[in-house]
PyMOL commands that place a pseudoatom at each C-alpha (Angstrom):
pseudoatom trace, name=CA, resn=UNK, resi=1, chain=A, elem=C, hetatm=0, pos=[2.186, -5.063, 10.104]
pseudoatom trace, name=CA, resn=UNK, resi=2, chain=A, elem=C, hetatm=0, pos=[4.173, -8.111, 10.273]
pseudoatom trace, name=CA, resn=UNK, resi=3, chain=A, elem=C, hetatm=0, pos=[7.909, -6.248, 9.239]
pseudoatom trace, name=CA, resn=UNK, resi=4, chain=A, elem=C, hetatm=0, pos=[8.910, -9.823, 7.379]
pseudoatom trace, name=CA, resn=UNK, resi=5, chain=A, elem=C, hetatm=0, pos=[5.768, -9.410, 5.480]
pseudoatom trace, name=CA, resn=UNK, resi=6, chain=A, elem=C, hetatm=0, pos=[6.534, -5.856, 4.217]
pseudoatom trace, name=CA, resn=UNK, resi=7, chain=A, elem=C, hetatm=0, pos=[9.853, -7.332, 2.984]
pseudoatom trace, name=CA, resn=UNK, resi=8, chain=A, elem=C, hetatm=0, pos=[8.408, -9.221, 0.403]
pseudoatom trace, name=CA, resn=UNK, resi=9, chain=A, elem=C, hetatm=0, pos=[5.210, -7.464, -0.237]
pseudoatom trace, name=CA, resn=UNK, resi=10, chain=A, elem=C, hetatm=0, pos=[5.457, -5.164, -3.481]
pseudoatom trace, name=CA, resn=UNK, resi=11, chain=A, elem=C, hetatm=0, pos=[3.002, -3.409, -5.455]
pseudoatom trace, name=CA, resn=UNK, resi=12, chain=A, elem=C, hetatm=0, pos=[0.786, -5.695, -7.591]
pseudoatom trace, name=CA, resn=UNK, resi=13, chain=A, elem=C, hetatm=0, pos=[0.848, -3.424, -10.493]
pseudoatom trace, name=CA, resn=UNK, resi=14, chain=A, elem=C, hetatm=0, pos=[4.514, -1.736, -11.009]
pseudoatom trace, name=CA, resn=UNK, resi=15, chain=A, elem=C, hetatm=0, pos=[6.398, -3.826, -8.475]
pseudoatom trace, name=CA, resn=UNK, resi=16, chain=A, elem=C, hetatm=0, pos=[7.392, -1.349, -6.838]
pseudoatom trace, name=CA, resn=UNK, resi=17, chain=A, elem=C, hetatm=0, pos=[8.358, -1.540, -2.751]
pseudoatom trace, name=CA, resn=UNK, resi=18, chain=A, elem=C, hetatm=0, pos=[5.286, -0.315, -0.087]
pseudoatom trace, name=CA, resn=UNK, resi=19, chain=A, elem=C, hetatm=0, pos=[5.221, 2.259, 2.086]
pseudoatom trace, name=CA, resn=UNK, resi=20, chain=A, elem=C, hetatm=0, pos=[3.316, 1.156, 5.274]
pseudoatom trace, name=CA, resn=UNK, resi=21, chain=A, elem=C, hetatm=0, pos=[1.615, 4.562, 6.556]
pseudoatom trace, name=CA, resn=UNK, resi=22, chain=A, elem=C, hetatm=0, pos=[0.144, 3.139, 10.483]
pseudoatom trace, name=CA, resn=UNK, resi=23, chain=A, elem=C, hetatm=0, pos=[-2.022, 5.790, 11.036]
pseudoatom trace, name=CA, resn=UNK, resi=24, chain=A, elem=C, hetatm=0, pos=[-4.088, 5.237, 7.740]
pseudoatom trace, name=CA, resn=UNK, resi=25, chain=A, elem=C, hetatm=0, pos=[-3.698, 1.438, 7.826]
pseudoatom trace, name=CA, resn=UNK, resi=26, chain=A, elem=C, hetatm=0, pos=[-2.065, 1.661, 4.186]
pseudoatom trace, name=CA, resn=UNK, resi=27, chain=A, elem=C, hetatm=0, pos=[0.149, 0.452, 1.981]
pseudoatom trace, name=CA, resn=UNK, resi=28, chain=A, elem=C, hetatm=0, pos=[1.260, 3.062, -0.097]
pseudoatom trace, name=CA, resn=UNK, resi=29, chain=A, elem=C, hetatm=0, pos=[3.069, 2.851, -3.990]
pseudoatom trace, name=CA, resn=UNK, resi=30, chain=A, elem=C, hetatm=0, pos=[4.033, 5.796, -4.681]
pseudoatom trace, name=CA, resn=UNK, resi=31, chain=A, elem=C, hetatm=0, pos=[5.254, 5.274, -8.195]
pseudoatom trace, name=CA, resn=UNK, resi=32, chain=A, elem=C, hetatm=0, pos=[1.571, 4.125, -9.128]
pseudoatom trace, name=CA, resn=UNK, resi=33, chain=A, elem=C, hetatm=0, pos=[0.115, 6.893, -6.830]
pseudoatom trace, name=CA, resn=UNK, resi=34, chain=A, elem=C, hetatm=0, pos=[-2.128, 4.048, -4.994]
pseudoatom trace, name=CA, resn=UNK, resi=35, chain=A, elem=C, hetatm=0, pos=[-2.961, 3.332, -1.533]
pseudoatom trace, name=CA, resn=UNK, resi=36, chain=A, elem=C, hetatm=0, pos=[-3.832, -0.433, -0.712]
pseudoatom trace, name=CA, resn=UNK, resi=37, chain=A, elem=C, hetatm=0, pos=[-6.258, -0.285, 2.687]
pseudoatom trace, name=CA, resn=UNK, resi=38, chain=A, elem=C, hetatm=0, pos=[-4.698, -2.840, 5.584]
pseudoatom trace, name=CA, resn=UNK, resi=39, chain=A, elem=C, hetatm=0, pos=[-8.047, -4.425, 6.702]
pseudoatom trace, name=CA, resn=UNK, resi=40, chain=A, elem=C, hetatm=0, pos=[-7.505, -6.767, 9.833]
pseudoatom trace, name=CA, resn=UNK, resi=41, chain=A, elem=C, hetatm=0, pos=[-3.872, -6.421, 10.025]
pseudoatom trace, name=CA, resn=UNK, resi=42, chain=A, elem=C, hetatm=0, pos=[-4.433, -8.077, 5.791]
pseudoatom trace, name=CA, resn=UNK, resi=43, chain=A, elem=C, hetatm=0, pos=[-3.465, -6.413, 2.655]
pseudoatom trace, name=CA, resn=UNK, resi=44, chain=A, elem=C, hetatm=0, pos=[-5.959, -5.882, 0.353]
pseudoatom trace, name=CA, resn=UNK, resi=45, chain=A, elem=C, hetatm=0, pos=[-3.580, -5.913, -3.099]
pseudoatom trace, name=CA, resn=UNK, resi=46, chain=A, elem=C, hetatm=0, pos=[-6.287, -5.252, -5.259]
pseudoatom trace, name=CA, resn=UNK, resi=47, chain=A, elem=C, hetatm=0, pos=[-6.261, -2.597, -7.941]
pseudoatom trace, name=CA, resn=UNK, resi=48, chain=A, elem=C, hetatm=0, pos=[-9.762, -1.858, -7.824]
pseudoatom trace, name=CA, resn=UNK, resi=49, chain=A, elem=C, hetatm=0, pos=[-10.011, -1.391, -4.061]
pseudoatom trace, name=CA, resn=UNK, resi=50, chain=A, elem=C, hetatm=0, pos=[-6.711, 1.078, -3.523]
pseudoatom trace, name=CA, resn=UNK, resi=51, chain=A, elem=C, hetatm=0, pos=[-7.012, 4.541, -3.127]
pseudoatom trace, name=CA, resn=UNK, resi=52, chain=A, elem=C, hetatm=0, pos=[-5.614, 7.292, -5.359]
pseudoatom trace, name=CA, resn=UNK, resi=53, chain=A, elem=C, hetatm=0, pos=[-3.454, 9.521, -3.792]
pseudoatom trace, name=CA, resn=UNK, resi=54, chain=A, elem=C, hetatm=0, pos=[-3.155, 13.074, -4.537]
pseudoatom trace, name=CA, resn=UNK, resi=55, chain=A, elem=C, hetatm=0, pos=[-0.741, 15.778, -4.580]
pseudoatom trace, name=CA, resn=UNK, resi=56, chain=A, elem=C, hetatm=0, pos=[-0.925, 16.624, -0.220]
pseudoatom trace, name=CA, resn=UNK, resi=57, chain=A, elem=C, hetatm=0, pos=[-0.776, 12.523, -0.024]
pseudoatom trace, name=CA, resn=UNK, resi=58, chain=A, elem=C, hetatm=0, pos=[2.583, 12.033, -0.954]
for i in range(1, 58): cmd.bond("trace and resi %d" % i, "trace and resi %d" % (i + 1))
show_as sticks, trace
zoom trace
């Protein structure tokens, strides 16, 4: 994932910074407890595509 893209991407819901988890291919919003998928190096920033995080994912 391009570092410049990571610098400008924020959560579409709360506008918080996102954490890129390379192994899982996800962008994580800790305040919303959501993980947005990255498919073919393209972040899918749609709430309906996001995965809810549980306590062990934090």
